[in-house]
Legacy VTK file of the C-alpha trace (Angstrom):
# vtk DataFile Version 3.0
C-alpha trace
ASCII
DATASET POLYDATA
POINTS 170 float
98.121 98.241 38.116
98.885 96.435 41.335
97.683 97.684 44.424
100.938 98.132 45.416
101.260 100.956 42.991
97.702 102.234 43.196
98.703 103.091 47.478
101.975 104.374 46.786
100.886 108.240 46.420
98.015 108.537 48.916
100.367 106.991 50.793
103.240 109.035 49.968
100.233 112.587 50.211
99.524 111.744 53.823
103.117 111.887 54.745
103.847 114.777 52.977
100.398 116.133 54.913
101.533 116.356 58.363
103.072 113.179 61.173
100.757 111.204 63.233
98.886 109.219 60.748
100.577 106.062 61.897
97.568 105.959 65.063
94.262 106.240 62.559
95.536 104.236 59.880
96.163 100.971 61.480
92.933 101.195 63.243
91.182 101.619 59.930
93.542 98.391 58.627
92.393 96.286 61.159
88.525 96.881 61.088
88.631 96.993 57.347
90.122 93.006 57.789
87.052 91.993 59.469
85.017 89.841 57.967
81.726 91.791 58.300
83.822 95.352 57.115
85.215 93.553 54.574
81.639 92.066 53.528
80.183 95.985 52.942
83.395 97.201 51.431
82.223 94.022 48.779
79.081 94.390 48.986
77.097 95.128 45.088
74.087 96.529 47.307
75.311 99.495 47.912
77.053 102.614 45.931
80.397 103.662 47.223
79.227 107.175 48.328
77.179 105.048 51.557
79.681 102.362 51.853
82.253 105.080 52.996
79.801 106.683 55.070
79.281 103.816 56.979
82.978 102.751 57.646
83.889 106.161 58.738
81.184 106.333 61.206
82.744 103.225 62.568
85.742 105.301 64.018
82.582 108.216 65.152
85.260 109.920 67.651
87.932 107.585 68.107
90.181 108.605 64.753
91.282 112.372 63.830
89.730 114.551 61.394
91.622 114.927 58.663
91.587 110.532 58.526
87.839 110.725 58.281
88.091 113.164 55.176
90.993 111.237 53.920
88.383 108.055 54.016
85.928 110.607 52.322
88.195 110.660 49.940
89.180 107.063 49.342
85.634 105.943 49.481
84.990 108.362 46.077
87.491 106.894 44.061
86.386 103.582 45.295
89.783 102.652 47.232
88.440 102.212 50.525
90.055 97.997 49.887
93.370 99.636 49.611
94.335 100.486 53.335
96.540 98.065 54.140
98.299 98.779 51.381
98.663 102.323 52.075
99.447 101.594 55.754
102.893 99.803 54.482
103.341 102.268 52.411
103.104 104.840 55.274
105.837 102.676 57.126
108.125 102.411 55.037
108.116 105.971 54.340
107.865 106.516 58.553
111.241 103.812 58.648
113.038 105.755 55.444
112.344 109.355 57.482
114.229 107.969 60.236
116.286 105.803 58.981
114.427 101.990 60.910
115.099 98.690 59.450
112.846 96.227 59.368
113.470 92.882 59.330
111.625 89.987 58.483
112.627 86.641 60.158
111.173 83.117 59.351
112.200 80.491 61.413
111.755 76.133 60.947
110.891 76.314 64.693
109.215 78.682 67.612
112.227 80.927 67.873
112.235 81.942 71.859
113.074 85.504 72.954
117.051 84.433 74.260
117.321 83.157 70.565
115.407 85.977 68.964
117.456 88.496 70.714
120.847 86.761 69.661
119.599 87.411 65.966
118.838 90.759 66.651
122.540 91.314 68.076
123.999 89.815 64.936
121.755 92.185 62.491
122.186 94.965 64.247
125.972 94.145 63.622
125.259 94.636 60.002
122.335 96.869 59.288
122.773 99.335 62.537
121.115 99.663 65.307
118.274 100.848 64.490
115.709 98.078 63.183
112.776 96.199 64.665
112.169 92.666 63.577
109.265 90.570 63.923
109.402 86.372 63.904
107.173 84.038 61.884
107.245 80.423 61.840
107.114 78.495 58.131
107.562 75.141 58.238
108.390 75.163 54.901
111.852 75.692 55.598
112.659 72.491 56.967
115.194 73.767 59.050
117.480 76.704 59.883
115.856 80.629 59.076
115.406 82.753 56.651
115.829 86.909 57.061
114.558 89.772 54.687
115.541 93.496 55.525
114.000 95.451 52.220
115.277 93.528 48.953
118.084 91.548 50.472
116.529 87.742 51.811
119.541 86.033 54.145
118.563 82.174 53.653
120.069 80.251 56.355
117.234 77.545 55.576
117.330 73.416 55.170
115.229 74.298 52.506
117.562 76.500 50.654
121.157 74.779 51.277
119.234 71.633 49.525
117.594 73.829 46.580
121.281 74.900 46.369
122.399 71.843 46.015
120.031 70.075 43.783
121.291 72.914 41.265
124.715 72.057 41.257
123.908 68.729 40.995
121.793 69.537 37.865
LINES 1 171
170 0 1 2 3 4 5 6 7 8 9 10 11 12 13 14 15 16 17 18 19 20 21 22 23 24 25 26 27 28 29 30 31 32 33 34 35 36 37 38 39 40 41 42 43 44 45 46 47 48 49 50 51 52 53 54 55 56 57 58 59 60 61 62 63 64 65 66 67 68 69 70 71 72 73 74 75 76 77 78 79 80 81 82 83 84 85 86 87 88 89 90 91 92 93 94 95 96 97 98 99 100 101 102 103 104 105 106 107 108 109 110 111 112 113 114 115 116 117 118 119 120 121 122 123 124 125 126 127 128 129 130 131 132 133 134 135 136 137 138 139 140 141 142 143 144 145 146 147 148 149 150 151 152 153 154 155 156 157 158 159 160 161 162 163 164 165 166 167 168 169
């Protein structure tokens, strides 16, 4: 079973329970990505319950009680490592609720603020005004860019064009 499949019910449960989990989840996920915390979670020397208690202790006074309780549930189920995927699934549920589209732009080169605004303007015509975008540099594209929104991918990269040409020739 994939981590995405395992994470979805947890994200759904907290989403349906109440609003306002995002800040706490982001804080916890940022911490779990730290090498020292990762070593704690992966350590075979401690029982999982102890790991969960130590992990929750890192956030004393910084997260809501319900978040600490949620972390205890994850700890007892040996699922603390699912937190990054739970956050992703939770964000998807929030985006669906708010009819927010998340767009991933991959460019072969650094994109200036002006270029990003121009690209977003075109994407808003296609996907609606309520969208957020993230831009990443992917040198393997050779030139151009790719845009991913949900399951749809728009490939305007040199690499993509070369692959299409290769298929047509062979």
